BADO-908180 format. One line per 10 residues: number of its first residue (from 1); their letters; for each residue x, y, z of C-alpha. Coordinates in steps of 0.05 Angstrom, whole numbers. Layout:
BEGIN
NUM = A = X,Y,Z; ...;
//
This chain:
BEGIN
1 = XXXXXXXXXX = 3787,2040,-2509; 3758,2022,-2441; 3788,2039,-2374; 3831,1983,-2346; 3840,2017,-2278; 3798,2057,-2230; 3827,2125,-2215; 3802,2195,-2205; 3800,2212,-2279; 3761,2149,-2296;
11 = XXXXXXXXXX = 3712,2162,-2239; 3703,2234,-2264; 3688,2207,-2333; 3639,2156,-2305; 3602,2207,-2263; 3596,2258,-2318; 3575,2207,-2371; 3527,2172,-2324; 3491,2236,-2303; 3488,2256,-2376;
21 = XXXXXXXXXX = 3448,2192,-2387; 3406,2206,-2324; 3389,2276,-2346; 3367,2252,-2415; 3325,2195,-2386; 3250,2210,-2388; 3235,2168,-2326; 3286,2191,-2275; 3315,2253,-2308; 3258,2300,-2287;
31 = XXXXXXXXXX = 3265,2279,-2214; 3340,2295,-2214; 3328,2361,-2249; 3273,2380,-2200; 3316,2364,-2139; 3383,2388,-2164; 3360,2448,-2204; 3418,2492,-2224; 3467,2459,-2176; 3492,2405,-2223;
41 = XXXXXXXXXX = 3565,2424,-2219; 3565,2415,-2144; 3526,2351,-2148; 3574,2321,-2199; 3633,2339,-2155; 3598,2307,-2095; 3587,2244,-2136; 3659,2242,-2159; 3679,2246,-2085; 3628,2193,-2067;
51 = XXXXXXXXXX = 3650,2143,-2119; 3723,2158,-2104; 3709,2141,-2032; 3671,2078,-2051; 3720,2051,-2102; 3787,2079,-2079; 3773,2088,-2005; 3796,2159,-2013; 3753,2188,-1957; 3735,2248,-2001;
61 = XXXXXXXXXX = 3661,2241,-1990; 3634,2269,-1925; 3559,2265,-1924; 3496,2229,-1904; 3465,2203,-1969; 3408,2166,-1935; 3383,2228,-1900; 3382,2266,-1966; 3345,2210,-2001; 3293,2202,-1947;
71 = XXXXXXXXXX = 3269,2272,-1963; 3253,2252,-2035; 3180,2237,-2031; 3171,2230,-2107; 3220,2171,-2112; 3194,2100,-2117; 3231,2034,-2116; 3227,2028,-2192; 3267,2092,-2199; 3326,2056,-2167;
81 = XXXXXXXXXX = 3319,2000,-2217; 3324,2049,-2274; 3383,2083,-2239; 3418,2015,-2237; 3402,2002,-2310; 3434,2068,-2331; 3493,2057,-2285; 3504,1987,-2313; 3501,2015,-2384; 3552,2069,-2367;
91 = XXXXXXXXXX = 3601,2025,-2330; 3598,1974,-2388; 3611,2030,-2437; 3671,2058,-2400; 3706,2001,-2363; 3733,1933,-2376; 3684,1878,-2354; 3717,1861,-2287; 3719,1934,-2265; 3648,1947,-2290;
101 = XXXXXXXXXX = 3627,1887,-2248; 3660,1916,-2186; 3624,1982,-2195; 3558,1945,-2203; 3567,1903,-2141; 3574,1966,-2101; 3519,2003,-2138; 3470,1946,-2127; 3486,1946,-2052; 3476,2021,-2049;
111 = XXXXXXXXXX = 3410,2018,-2086; 3385,1961,-2042; 3405,1999,-1980; 3368,2061,-2003; 3306,2020,-2022; 3306,1986,-1954; 3316,2051,-1917; 3265,2091,-1956; 3209,2041,-1968; 3213,1986,-1915;
121 = XXXXXXXXXX = 3208,2021,-1849; 3203,1984,-1783; 3134,2014,-1769; 3108,1976,-1830; 3121,1909,-1798; 3072,1880,-1749; 3106,1842,-1693; 3066,1782,-1672; 3080,1750,-1605; 3053,1684,-1582;
131 = XX = 3010,1685,-1520; 3010,1626,-1472;
//
């Protein structure tokens, strides 16, 4: 039976199930394992707090995710697409359709924000001004 509400237990299940899929994925799993190493328990708790803050406005997450992601030089835009595919799969597995949709709206915004912040820097744009 799928979750009909978002609460801390359903978010914990989502995070643990999702990162199980991530770790098994041949495309993005190795990146996560390289970066997180043996600190998975802490990372999972951080992600529970993050999604609890996003979905329940709990305020449990205190961090700067963009700064952490900017340091990941091996990440490419396509990695975020795969992350979204796995997240969509997991939310669809675990939640009723309307709730899965709400998770995905937020996840897509987050992924887009990271992609913009990591790969589309202001110094890459040439500003052209007209001369009289």
